[in-house]
ZAFI-945349 format. One line per 10 residues: their letters; for each residue y, x, z of N, C-alpha, C. Coordinates in pm, 1 decimal, always signed. Atoms other than C-alpha are relative to their C-alpha. Layout:
A> Y,X,Z,Y,X,Z,Y,X,Z ~ ...
This chain:
XXXXXXXXXX> -145.1,-8.7,-11.1,-11652.3,-2882.2,-2548.5,+38.5,+136.7,+56.0 ~ -45.2,-132.2,-41.8,-11461.9,-2559.9,-2501.8,+54.3,-2.7,+142.7 ~ -43.1,-9.4,-139.8,-11379.5,-2442.8,-2149.7,+149.2,+31.0,+13.8 ~ -139.6,-43.7,-9.8,-11035.2,-2294.4,-2223.3,+81.7,-60.5,-112.7 ~ -88.9,+62.1,+98.0,-10737.9,-2441.7,-2406.2,+133.8,+71.0,-3.1 ~ -139.7,-38.7,+14.0,-10397.8,-2345.7,-2538.2,+76.0,-127.4,-33.3 ~ -88.3,+112.8,+29.8,-10126.6,-2609.6,-2529.4,+130.0,+58.6,-52.4 ~ -121.0,-47.2,+67.3,-9830.6,-2557.5,-2760.4,+105.8,-109.3,+7.8 ~ -111.3,+94.5,-2.9,-9491.7,-2721.0,-2718.2,+127.5,+72.9,-41.7 ~ -130.4,-55.7,+35.8,-9132.5,-2670.2,-2830.7,+108.8,-72.5,+77.6
XXXXXXXXXX> -110.7,+55.8,-77.3,-8799.3,-2730.1,-2661.4,+129.6,+66.9,-44.8 ~ -127.6,-51.3,+49.6,-8429.4,-2677.7,-2736.5,+51.9,+121.0,+78.1 ~ -63.9,-102.1,-83.2,-8322.3,-2460.5,-2443.9,-102.8,+87.0,+72.6 ~ +88.6,-94.5,-67.1,-8485.5,-2148.5,-2304.7,-12.1,-31.5,+148.5 ~ +4.6,+29.1,-144.1,-8392.1,-2248.6,-1949.7,-94.4,-116.1,+29.9 ~ +92.9,+111.5,-20.2,-8588.0,-2573.5,-1991.0,-144.6,+45.1,-18.3 ~ +134.5,-54.9,+19.9,-8891.7,-2386.0,-2126.3,-43.8,+77.4,+124.1 ~ +31.7,-78.4,-120.1,-8876.5,-2149.1,-1827.7,-23.8,-91.1,+120.1 ~ +15.3,+94.6,-111.8,-8836.1,-2439.3,-1584.6,-137.9,-66.3,-5.4 ~ +130.7,+64.2,+15.4,-9141.8,-2618.9,-1722.7,-111.6,+100.7,+25.4
XXXXXXXXXX> +101.9,-104.0,-18.9,-9341.6,-2294.1,-1733.1,-19.9,+30.7,+148.2 ~ +10.4,-33.0,-143.0,-9264.1,-2213.4,-1370.2,-65.8,-112.4,+78.7 ~ +62.6,+113.7,-68.3,-9361.7,-2563.4,-1258.1,-150.3,-2.6,-27.8 ~ +142.3,+0.5,+34.7,-9693.3,-2546.9,-1446.2,-75.5,+112.0,+70.1 ~ +63.1,-112.4,-71.3,-9770.3,-2206.0,-1295.1,-7.4,-30.1,+149.6 ~ -3.6,+29.0,-144.2,-9664.3,-2311.0,-944.8,-103.4,-105.6,+38.3 ~ +95.1,+108.0,-28.0,-9876.7,-2626.4,-962.4,-143.0,+34.9,-42.1 ~ +130.0,-51.9,+42.1,-10169.9,-2417.8,-1093.1,-63.6,-84.7,-109.9 ~ +46.7,+71.3,+118.5,-10195.8,-2621.7,-1410.8,-13.7,+96.2,-117.2 ~ +5.9,-102.7,+103.5,-10148.9,-2307.7,-1622.9,-15.1,+136.4,+66.7
XXXXXXXXXX> +13.4,-137.1,-49.4,-10252.3,-1947.4,-1573.3,+112.9,+87.1,-53.3 ~ -101.0,-81.0,+66.3,-9988.4,-1813.0,-1812.5,+73.2,-85.8,-101.8 ~ -79.7,+67.2,+102.7,-9706.1,-1939.9,-2033.9,+82.9,+105.8,-72.8 ~ -82.6,-88.2,+83.0,-9550.4,-1743.8,-2321.7,+110.5,-82.0,-63.4 ~ -116.5,+69.0,+55.5,-9202.8,-1840.6,-2440.8,+61.7,+91.3,-105.6 ~ -63.0,-79.6,+104.9,-9048.4,-1725.7,-2768.4,+87.7,-87.4,-87.7 ~ -97.4,+69.4,+83.8,-8760.5,-1820.6,-2996.4,-59.1,-25.0,-138.5 ~ +47.9,+36.0,+133.4,-8841.7,-2001.3,-3321.9,+110.2,-72.5,-75.9 ~ -84.9,+83.3,+84.5,-8661.9,-2165.3,-3612.6,-84.8,-117.2,-47.2 ~ +74.5,+119.1,+36.7,-8771.5,-2522.3,-3678.1,+72.8,-77.6,-109.0
XXXXXXXXXX> -51.4,+89.9,+103.3,-8724.6,-2744.3,-3981.8,-89.7,-123.4,+3.4 ~ +78.1,+123.1,-12.6,-8831.3,-3106.1,-3947.2,+86.1,-120.4,-38.8 ~ -70.6,+124.2,+28.8,-8740.1,-3462.9,-4037.7,+7.3,-81.2,+128.6 ~ -19.9,+81.1,-119.3,-8592.6,-3670.8,-3755.8,+98.2,-112.1,-32.6 ~ -80.8,+120.1,+24.4,-8461.1,-4025.3,-3797.9,+65.1,+3.3,-138.9 ~ -44.2,+3.0,+137.7,-8432.4,-3986.0,-4175.1,+77.2,+121.0,-48.5 ~ -75.7,-120.0,+37.6,-8253.3,-3649.6,-4174.1,-87.4,+123.9,+14.2 ~ +67.9,-128.8,-15.2,-8384.3,-3300.0,-4232.3,+85.0,+86.4,+92.9 ~ -67.1,-76.2,-105.7,-8296.0,-3091.4,-3929.6,-49.1,+144.4,-3.3 ~ +32.5,-141.0,-22.0,-8285.7,-2712.8,-3897.2,+58.2,+37.5,+135.7
XXXXXXXXXX> -50.5,-35.5,-132.0,-8260.0,-2584.8,-3544.7,-74.7,+120.2,+57.1 ~ +66.7,-104.1,-77.7,-8337.7,-2296.4,-3314.8,-56.9,-67.2,+123.1 ~ +67.3,+55.6,-116.4,-8585.0,-2387.2,-3046.4,-76.2,+113.2,+68.4 ~ +90.0,-90.9,-68.7,-8818.5,-2219.6,-2802.4,-137.9,-64.5,+1.5 ~ +138.5,+44.9,-7.2,-9192.7,-2249.9,-2832.1,-58.8,+53.6,+128.7 ~ +72.8,-54.1,-113.0,-9413.5,-2218.7,-2532.2,-148.4,-29.2,-14.9 ~ +145.0,+5.9,+9.8,-9785.2,-2150.5,-2526.9,-56.4,+9.9,+141.5 ~ +53.3,+13.7,-135.7,-9973.8,-2252.4,-2215.8,-150.2,+25.7,-3.6 ~ +143.4,-24.7,-10.3,-10315.0,-2108.3,-2126.0,-53.4,-74.6,+121.2 ~ +54.6,+82.1,-106.2,-10525.7,-2346.3,-1922.5,-148.6,-24.3,-24.0
XXXXXXXXXX> +139.8,+37.2,+14.3,-10873.4,-2492.6,-1878.1,-9.1,-143.2,-50.9 ~ +21.6,+133.1,+55.5,-11011.9,-2798.2,-2050.5,+17.2,-108.9,+105.9 ~ -5.0,+100.1,-106.9,-11038.3,-2982.8,-1719.0,+142.9,-35.5,+42.6 ~ -139.4,+23.2,-41.0,-10658.7,-2958.0,-1672.0,+90.0,-48.7,-113.9 ~ -82.9,+33.4,+116.4,-10538.3,-3049.9,-2023.7,+77.8,-129.3,+19.1 ~ -70.1,+127.8,-15.3,-10454.8,-3413.0,-1947.3,+111.4,+7.9,+103.9 ~ -103.5,-17.6,-103.0,-10264.6,-3315.9,-1631.7,+117.3,+81.4,-54.1 ~ -105.7,-84.2,+57.7,-10071.6,-3045.1,-1819.3,+84.2,-82.4,-96.7 ~ -73.3,+79.8,+98.2,-9979.6,-3280.9,-2102.3,+85.5,-106.9,+67.9 ~ -75.9,+100.6,-74.9,-9872.2,-3552.6,-1859.0,+122.1,+63.1,+66.4
XXXXXXXXXX> -109.8,-67.6,-70.7,-9660.0,-3305.9,-1662.9,+109.6,+43.7,-97.2 ~ -100.0,-38.4,+99.7,-9489.8,-3173.0,-1977.1,+80.6,-122.3,-41.4 ~ -71.4,+122.7,+39.4,-9405.7,-3530.2,-2083.9,+99.5,-43.0,+108.3 ~ -89.1,+37.7,-110.9,-9254.6,-3596.3,-1738.1,+123.9,+89.4,+4.8 ~ -106.2,-99.1,-15.0,-9039.9,-3280.7,-1752.7,+82.2,+23.2,-126.3 ~ -58.8,-33.4,+129.3,-8949.9,-3264.4,-2122.4,+116.1,-93.1,-35.0 ~ -115.8,+83.5,+33.3,-8606.3,-3386.3,-2240.5,-9.6,-72.6,-135.6 ~ +9.3,+62.4,+131.7,-8716.6,-3479.0,-2597.2,-58.0,-141.0,+8.8 ~ +54.1,+136.2,+10.9,-8784.1,-3840.4,-2690.1,-149.0,+4.2,-36.2 ~ +139.5,-17.2,+42.5,-9105.5,-3733.0,-2864.7,-28.4,+150.4,-6.4
XXXXXXXXXX> +23.5,-144.8,+1.7,-9196.6,-3377.4,-2761.2,-127.4,+37.1,-74.9 ~ +120.4,-57.7,+59.7,-9442.4,-3166.1,-2957.3,-86.5,+50.9,+114.5 ~ +96.5,-47.8,-98.7,-9742.3,-3123.7,-2729.0,-135.6,-8.3,-69.3 ~ +129.1,-1.3,+68.1,-10060.6,-3015.7,-2905.2,-92.1,+101.7,+66.3 ~ +100.1,-78.5,-71.4,-10381.3,-2861.6,-2779.2,-97.6,+63.5,-98.4 ~ +96.0,-73.9,+81.8,-10610.7,-2598.1,-2931.8,-111.6,+54.3,+88.9 ~ +111.7,-64.9,-69.1,-10955.0,-2475.1,-2828.8,+15.9,+151.3,-6.5 ~ +18.3,-145.0,+2.7,-10995.2,-2113.4,-2731.1,-150.0,+19.3,-16.9 ~ +142.6,-10.9,+29.1,-11328.0,-2047.9,-2896.6,-60.6,+128.3,+53.3 ~ +46.0,-130.1,-46.8,-11356.3,-1683.5,-2797.4,+116.4,+74.5,+59.4
XXXXXXXXXX> -104.8,-81.5,-58.0,-11164.3,-1436.5,-2589.2,-58.8,+114.1,+80.8 ~ +38.6,-113.5,-83.2,-11174.1,-1120.8,-2385.4,-48.0,-53.0,+134.7 ~ +62.3,+56.2,-120.4,-11407.8,-1199.1,-2093.8,+84.1,+19.4,+125.7 ~ -78.0,-25.8,-121.6,-11189.5,-1034.4,-1829.5,+125.0,-87.9,+4.2 ~ -116.6,+88.8,+3.4,-10886.6,-1238.2,-1944.3,-41.6,-143.5,+31.4 ~ +46.7,+136.4,-26.8,-11083.8,-1563.9,-1944.5,-40.6,-15.8,+146.6 ~ +34.2,+3.9,-142.8,-11218.5,-1480.9,-1598.0,+125.8,-6.5,+86.1 ~ -127.7,+5.9,-72.0,-10858.6,-1425.4,-1484.7,+56.0,-142.9,-2.6 ~ -43.1,+141.0,+7.4,-10769.6,-1775.9,-1609.2,-78.6,-81.6,+102.4 ~ +83.6,+70.6,-98.1,-11062.8,-1911.5,-1405.5,+48.2,+24.7,+142.2
XXXXXXXXXX> -42.2,-37.6,-135.5,-10948.7,-1722.7,-1096.6,+133.3,-66.9,+35.3 ~ -131.4,+58.1,-27.2,-10587.2,-1841.4,-1124.3,-5.2,-151.2,+15.0 ~ +3.4,+146.2,-2.5,-10677.0,-2203.2,-1187.4,-100.3,-54.7,+100.0 ~ +92.7,+43.8,-104.2,-10962.6,-2220.0,-936.3,+75.7,-26.4,+128.8 ~ -80.5,+17.8,-120.5,-10696.8,-2192.6,-667.9,+74.3,-133.1,+0.3 ~ -68.6,+129.5,+12.2,-10548.9,-2521.7,-794.6,-58.8,-99.8,+98.9 ~ +64.8,+94.1,-91.4,-10803.9,-2718.2,-592.4,+37.3,+31.4,+144.2 ~ -34.2,-41.4,-136.2,-10730.8,-2518.4,-277.8,+145.2,-35.7,+29.1 ~ -141.9,+26.5,-19.1,-10353.4,-2549.8,-320.8,+26.2,-149.1,+17.3 ~ -22.0,+144.6,-7.1,-10365.0,-2926.6,-381.6,-57.9,-58.7,+128.4
XXX> +60.2,+51.1,-122.7,-10596.3,-2984.6,-84.8,+77.1,+37.7,+125.3 ~ -77.3,-45.2,-115.2,-10364.1,-2796.2,+148.7,+134.3,-67.6,+13.0 ~ -130.8,+67.6,-5.6,-10062.5,-3019.3,+75.0,-0.8,-115.0,+98.4
């Protein structure tokens, strides 16, 4: 199983994406979150919908995926939010080490509460 993961999600409002991102970073569930505007076309309740949304990409470790997904579901306003996970098969070693460093502090932070 891969050590690092990317979790992808979408949301209607940029402020909600930023709020979720900041919580995930603060709680040391994510090392980094990228937010960008997208155009989405999908079927919802029998209708084809076109909307502007914000996508967010969360960099984390495999050991935290379930916690990240649970936290997004708790914070997300959608009835059925898009939350999908991808393996990071390869990456720049110094960046992956930075993810380790940022998320290793999660244990220390949680134990100090």
